[in-house]
C-alpha positions as CSV (number, residue, x, y, z in Angstrom):
1,M,44.0,24.5,-59.8
2,S,40.5,23.7,-58.2
3,N,39.3,27.1,-58.1
4,K,40.0,27.8,-61.5
5,S,37.9,27.9,-64.7
6,F,37.6,24.7,-66.8
7,K,39.0,26.9,-69.9
8,D,42.3,27.6,-67.6
9,K,42.5,24.0,-66.4
10,K,42.4,22.6,-70.2
11,T,45.6,24.8,-70.3
12,E,47.4,22.6,-68.0
13,Y,46.0,19.6,-69.0
14,R,47.2,20.0,-72.1
15,K,51.1,19.9,-70.7
16,S,50.2,16.8,-68.9
17,L,51.8,13.3,-69.5
18,I,49.2,11.6,-67.5
19,K,46.8,10.0,-70.3
20,P,43.6,10.5,-68.1
21,N,44.2,14.0,-67.6
22,S,45.1,15.3,-71.0
23,E,41.6,12.8,-72.3
24,L,39.8,15.8,-70.2
25,L,40.6,18.3,-73.7
26,K,37.9,16.8,-75.6
27,Y,35.8,18.3,-73.7
28,D,34.2,21.4,-74.3
29,E,32.6,22.2,-70.7
30,W,33.0,20.6,-67.4
31,A,29.0,20.3,-66.3
32,P,27.1,16.9,-64.8
33,K,26.7,15.3,-68.3
34,Q,30.5,15.8,-68.9
35,I,31.2,14.8,-65.4
36,E,29.0,11.6,-65.9
37,N,30.4,10.5,-69.3
38,R,33.8,10.7,-67.6
39,Q,32.3,8.3,-64.5
40,R,31.5,5.7,-66.8
41,E,34.3,5.9,-69.0
42,L,37.0,5.6,-66.2
43,A,34.2,2.3,-64.8
44,D,34.7,0.7,-67.9
45,I,38.2,1.1,-68.1
46,A,38.7,0.4,-63.9
47,L,36.4,-2.8,-65.0
48,K,38.7,-3.7,-68.0
49,I,42.2,-3.5,-65.6
50,W,40.3,-5.7,-62.6
51,N,38.2,-8.7,-64.6
């Protein structure tokens, strides 16, 4: 899927049973701002798990 558009990827994410993948559906686009937000969210989750 790496070369597909984000819109096409979202179609596949809808099928995913993996929660972090399905959470990507909340984004309308995948640009630097969204990527930074996503990194922050994942870092927060990681800190909660490993602390």
